[in-house]
C-alpha positions in Angstrom: 14.1 -10.2 -28.1 14.7 -6.8 -26.5 13.3 -6.1 -23.0 13.3 -2.5 -21.8 12.8 -1.6 -18.1 11.5 1.9 -18.0 11.6 2.6 -14.2 13.8 -0.2 -12.8 14.5 1.6 -9.6 10.8 1.2 -8.7 11.5 -2.5 -7.9 14.7 -1.8 -6.0 18.3 -2.4 -6.9 18.7 -5.6 -4.8 16.6 -7.9 -7.1 18.3 -10.4 -9.4 17.1 -9.8 -13.0 19.5 -12.2 -14.7 16.6 -14.4 -15.7 15.5 -11.7 -18.1 19.0 -11.4 -19.6 18.8 -15.1 -20.5 15.9 -14.3 -22.9 17.6 -11.6 -24.9 18.9 -8.0 -24.7 17.9 -6.1 -21.5 18.1 -2.4 -21.2 17.3 -0.8 -17.8 16.5 2.8 -17.2 16.2 4.0 -13.5 13.4 6.4 -14.4 11.6 7.6 -17.6 9.6 10.7 -18.2 6.7 10.6 -20.6 8.8 12.5 -23.1 11.6 10.0 -22.9 9.6 6.8 -23.3 9.0 6.8 -27.1 12.6 7.1 -27.9 13.6 4.4 -25.5 11.1 1.8 -26.7 11.4 2.1 -30.5 12.9 -1.3 -30.9 11.6 -3.0 -27.8 9.6 -6.3 -27.9 8.7 -6.1 -24.3 8.5 -3.1 -21.9 8.4 -3.5 -18.1 7.2 -0.6 -16.0 5.4 0.4 -12.9 4.1 4.0 -13.0 5.1 5.1 -16.5 2.1 6.0 -18.7 1.6 3.8 -21.8 -0.4 5.4 -24.5 -0.2 6.7 -28.1 2.1 9.5 -27.2 4.6 7.4 -25.3 4.8 4.3 -27.6 3.7 5.6 -31.0 7.0 4.5 -32.7 7.4 1.2 -30.9 6.7 -0.9 -34.0 8.1 -4.1 -32.6 6.3 -3.9 -29.2 4.3 -7.0 -28.4 3.9 -7.1 -24.6 3.6 -4.5 -21.8 4.3 -5.8 -18.2 3.2 -3.8 -15.2 5.0 -4.5 -12.0 1.9 -3.8 -10.0 -1.7 -4.7 -9.7 -3.1 -1.4 -10.8 -3.2 -0.7 -14.6 -4.7 2.8 -14.7 -1.5 4.1 -16.4 -2.3 1.9 -19.5 -4.4 3.1 -22.4 -5.9 -0.3 -23.0 -8.1 0.7 -25.9 -5.0 2.0 -27.7 -3.1 -1.2 -26.9 -6.0 -3.3 -28.2 -6.0 -1.4 -31.5 -2.3 -2.0 -31.9 -2.6 -5.7 -30.9 -0.3 -5.2 -28.0 -0.8 -7.5 -25.0 -0.5 -6.4 -21.4 0.0 -8.2 -18.1 -0.2 -7.1 -14.4 0.4 -9.0 -11.2 -1.9 -9.6 -8.2 -1.4 -11.3 -4.9 2.3 -11.0 -4.7 2.4 -8.7 -1.7 -0.4 -10.0 0.6 1.9 -11.3 3.3 4.1 -8.2 3.2 1.2 -5.8 3.5 -0.5 -7.8 6.3 2.8 -7.9 8.2 3.3 -4.1 7.8 -0.2 -3.5 9.0 0.6 -5.1 12.4 4.0 -3.5 12.6 2.3 -0.1 12.3 -0.4 -1.0 14.8 2.0 -2.2 17.5 4.3 0.8 17.0 1.4 3.2 17.7 -0.7 1.1 20.2 2.2 0.4 22.5 3.7 3.9 22.4 7.0 2.5 21.1 8.4 5.8 19.9 7.8 7.3 23.3 9.4 4.4 25.2 12.3 4.2 22.8 13.1 7.9 23.2 12.7 7.6 27.0 15.5 5.0 27.2 17.7 6.7 24.6 17.5 10.0 26.5 18.9 8.0 29.5 15.8 8.7 31.6 15.7 5.0 32.4 19.3 5.0 33.7 19.1 4.5 37.5 15.3 5.2 37.4 13.4 4.6 40.6 11.2 1.8 39.2 12.1 -1.1 36.8 8.9 -0.4 34.9 7.9 3.0 33.5 4.1 3.5 33.5 3.6 6.9 31.9 2.0 5.7 28.7 -0.7 3.1 29.1 -1.3 0.5 26.4 -3.8 -2.3 26.1 -3.9 -5.8 24.7 -5.6 -6.2 21.3 -7.1 -9.4 22.6 -10.8 -8.7 22.9 -10.7 -5.5 20.7 -12.9 -5.0 17.7 -11.0 -4.7 14.5 -12.9 -3.1 11.6 -11.6 -3.8 8.1 -12.6 -1.7 5.1 -11.9 -3.8 2.0 -12.1 -7.6 2.3 -9.9 -8.6 -0.6 -6.9 -10.9 -0.3 -5.0 -8.5 2.0 -8.1 -7.7 4.1 -8.8 -11.3 4.6 -5.3 -12.1 5.6 -5.3 -9.2 8.2 -8.6 -10.6 9.5 -7.2 -14.1 9.9 -4.2 -12.7 11.9 -6.4 -10.4 13.9 -8.5 -13.3 15.0 -5.4 -15.2 16.1 -4.6 -12.3 18.4 -8.1 -12.6 19.8 -9.8 -9.7 18.0 -13.4 -9.6 17.0 -13.3 -8.8 13.3 -16.0 -6.9 11.5 -15.9 -5.5 8.0 -17.5 -3.1 5.6 -17.8 -4.0 1.9 -17.2 -0.9 -0.2 -19.1 -2.4 -3.1 -21.8 -4.1 -1.0 -21.2 -7.3 -2.9 -18.5 -8.9 -0.8 -19.7 -11.5 1.7 -17.0 -13.3 3.7 -18.0 -16.2 5.9 -16.7 -16.2 9.4 -16.8 -12.4 9.7 -19.6 -10.0 10.5 -20.6 -7.6 7.7 -21.7 -4.2 9.0 -22.6 -0.8 7.7 -19.8 1.8 7.4 -21.3 3.8 10.3 -21.4 0.7 12.5 -17.8 -0.2 11.7 -16.6 3.3 12.6 -18.6 3.4 15.9 -17.7 -0.1 17.1 -14.0 -0.5 16.1 -11.0 -0.1 18.3 -8.8 -0.5 15.2 -9.8 0.5 11.7 -7.7 -0.6 8.8 -8.2 0.2 5.1 -7.2 -2.4 2.5 -9.5 -1.3 -0.4 -8.7 -0.1 -3.9 -9.4 3.5 -5.0 -12.8 3.6 -6.6 -15.6 6.2 -6.9 -17.1 4.5 -3.8 -13.9 4.8 -1.7 -12.5 8.1 -2.8 -12.6 10.5 0.2 -14.5 7.8 2.2 -12.6 8.8 5.4 -13.7 12.4 5.7 -14.4 14.7 8.7 -17.7 13.0 9.4 -16.1 9.5 9.3 -13.4 10.4 11.8 -16.0 12.1 14.1 -17.8 8.7 14.3 -14.8 6.8 15.6 -13.8 6.2 19.2 -11.4 8.6 20.7 -9.2 5.6 21.6 -9.2 4.2 18.1 -6.2 3.6 15.9 -6.7 4.2 12.2 -4.5 2.5 9.5 -4.5 3.1 5.8 -2.7 0.5 3.6 -5.1 0.9 0.7 -4.8 4.0 -1.4 -4.1 7.6 -0.3 -7.1 9.4 -1.7 -9.4 7.2 0.3 -8.5 9.5 3.2 -9.0 13.3 3.4 -5.6 14.2 4.8 -6.9 17.5 6.2 -9.7 15.8 8.0 -7.3 13.2 9.5 -4.9 15.9 10.6 -7.7 17.7 12.3 -8.9 14.5 14.0 -5.5 13.8 15.4 -5.0 17.4 16.5 -8.3 17.5 18.3 -8.0 14.1 19.8 -11.0 12.7 17.9 -8.9 9.5 17.4 -5.9 8.2 19.3 -3.4 7.6 16.4 -3.0 6.9 12.7 -0.6 4.9 10.6 -0.4 5.5 6.8 1.6 3.8 4.2 -0.1 5.6 1.3 -0.7 9.3 0.6 -2.8 11.3 -1.8 0.3 12.5 -3.6 3.4 10.3 -3.7 6.2 11.2 -3.0 4.7 13.4 -0.2 3.6 16.9 -1.3 5.1 19.9 0.5 1.5 21.0 0.9 0.4 17.9 2.8 -1.4 18.9 6.0 -0.1 15.9 7.9 3.4 17.5 7.8 2.4 19.7 10.7 2.0 16.7 13.0 5.4 15.8 14.4 4.4 13.5 17.3 5.4 10.0 16.2 3.3 8.6 19.1 0.2 9.8 17.3 1.1 9.6 13.6 3.3 7.2 11.7 3.8 7.5 7.9 5.9 5.1 5.9 6.9 5.8 2.3 4.7 3.3 0.5 6.9 0.3 1.6 4.3 -2.2 2.9 4.3 -4.1 -0.4 8.1 -4.0 -0.7 9.5 -6.8 1.4 12.4 -8.6 -0.4 10.3 -11.7 -0.7 7.4 -9.8 -2.3 9.6 -8.1 -4.8 11.3 -11.3 -5.7 7.9 -13.0 -6.1 6.7 -10.1 -8.3 9.6 -10.2 -10.7 9.4 -14.0 -10.8 5.8 -13.7 -12.0 6.7 -11.1 -14.6 9.5 -13.4 -15.9 7.0 -16.2 -16.1 4.5 -14.1 -18.0 7.1 -13.2 -20.6 8.2 -16.8 -21.1 4.5 -17.9 -21.3 3.7 -15.2 -23.9 6.6 -16.1 -26.2 6.4 -19.8 -25.3 9.9 -20.0 -24.2 
């Protein structure tokens, strides 16, 4: 068996892949362009990839190909009709990063809510050295106990965030982007009610026609001026220009994003003009990528290949 990793760097270089080598020949490419894929998979039995497109153009000469494994939940890069016609199976992975993304959600919240960049800089600039008071009060922060946390997208990650938020004493409300999700123990509200009532709004929804550009100028205008907004779903759910304007005008207190409309970040992204880390935190799509989550992900992929070939 020959297994080809088309964009191995997308899972990091610190993950042990020796289990795959026990099944046969393994070839790893750091990255692959669409033009490079066909030549690289000609004699592959299995291909493992994250973002690489899989379609007639990219795998037309892969006569031995039997299985495509996506190291992610989303499969919009697969031409499934073409794969079906060729009799090529595909697998994706769900649920591997729930704890990692939930943890990152709270890390981003506390960073912004407690003005940690400001206080860190205050000490590092030695303003605390021989200060008059042992406590510096210039930036006020509040406990999240008693706050209302609004969640957009009540899938596995949204539910885990809700559980943790309740442990901190938050009242959790949620908006179902499909209208079909009903979660016991949490109050379901309209989108407008969620925006108006929430002290914290976090997005954990997939990108769909219903969620694309959901957070636009009107949405941000409905939020509290003291609210913190977090997006750990998909970038295009948020109008980045509208968010930049909301932060600049003080319509909302702060925002934390782990996803952007274009990744890596576009030079045209309007959020580039906001340099105040106390108001805006952007992380480079790392919420899913704890060491444990990536190990779990590749363990699942390994199991899928073994199951498919009955190894």
